[in-house]
C-alpha positions as CSV (number, residue, x, y, z in Angstrom):
1,X,-14.9,16.3,2.8
2,X,-16.8,13.8,0.8
3,X,-17.8,10.4,2.2
4,X,-15.5,8.6,-0.3
5,X,-12.5,10.6,0.8
6,X,-13.3,9.8,4.5
7,X,-13.6,6.1,3.7
8,X,-10.3,6.2,1.8
9,X,-8.6,7.9,4.7
10,X,-9.9,5.2,7.0
11,X,-8.6,2.5,4.6
12,X,-5.2,4.2,4.7
13,X,-5.1,4.3,8.4
14,X,-6.2,0.6,8.6
15,X,-3.6,-0.5,6.1
16,X,-0.9,1.4,7.9
17,X,-1.8,0.0,11.3
18,X,-2.2,-3.6,10.1
19,X,1.1,-3.4,8.2
20,X,2.9,-2.2,11.3
21,X,1.6,-5.1,13.3
22,X,2.2,-7.7,10.6
23,X,4.7,-10.4,11.4
24,X,4.7,-11.9,7.8
25,X,6.7,-9.8,5.4
26,X,4.5,-10.7,2.4
27,X,1.4,-9.4,4.3
28,X,3.2,-6.2,5.0
29,X,4.2,-5.8,1.3
30,X,0.7,-6.4,0.1
31,X,-0.7,-3.9,2.6
32,X,2.0,-1.4,1.4
33,X,0.6,-1.9,-2.2
34,X,-3.0,-1.4,-1.0
35,X,-1.9,1.7,0.9
36,X,-0.3,3.1,-2.3
37,X,-3.3,2.3,-4.4
38,X,-5.7,3.9,-1.9
39,X,-3.5,7.0,-1.7
40,X,-3.4,7.3,-5.5
41,X,-7.2,7.2,-5.6
42,X,-7.4,9.8,-2.9
43,X,-5.0,12.1,-4.7
44,X,-7.0,11.7,-7.9
45,X,-10.2,12.6,-6.1
46,X,-8.5,15.7,-4.6
47,X,-7.8,16.9,-8.2
48,X,-4.1,16.1,-8.0
49,X,-4.1,13.7,-10.9
50,X,-0.4,14.0,-11.6
51,X,0.5,13.1,-8.0
52,X,-2.0,10.2,-8.0
53,X,-0.5,8.9,-11.3
54,X,3.1,9.1,-9.9
55,X,2.0,7.4,-6.7
56,X,0.3,4.6,-8.6
57,X,3.4,4.0,-10.8
58,X,5.9,4.2,-7.9
59,X,3.7,2.1,-5.6
60,X,3.3,-0.6,-8.3
61,X,7.0,-0.7,-9.1
62,X,8.1,-0.8,-5.5
63,X,5.5,-3.5,-4.6
64,X,6.8,-5.7,-7.5
65,X,10.4,-5.1,-6.5
66,X,9.6,-6.0,-2.8
67,X,7.7,-9.2,-3.8
68,X,10.5,-10.3,-6.2
69,X,13.1,-9.8,-3.4
70,X,10.9,-11.7,-0.9
71,X,10.5,-14.6,-3.4
72,X,14.3,-15.1,-3.3
73,X,14.4,-15.3,0.5
74,X,14.0,-18.5,2.5
75,X,10.7,-18.6,4.4
76,X,11.1,-19.4,8.1
77,X,8.6,-19.9,10.7
78,X,9.0,-18.6,14.3
79,X,7.4,-21.7,15.7
């Protein structure tokens, strides 16, 4: 495995763990987008360009949908 692939795998694991522990929904959605972007790059580096392209498109569309839904919600603080 190349060093770039190992770094991307560590980024994926980091994004997933931080998103699981996030208390703010917007932070979780942004990390979801970063996870999708990193996985699209990883798929492209592994010569699965079609899968990487589909992941980039679906990840972008879903992130935009989630952010648009969150913008319509009322923000509350737990304090």
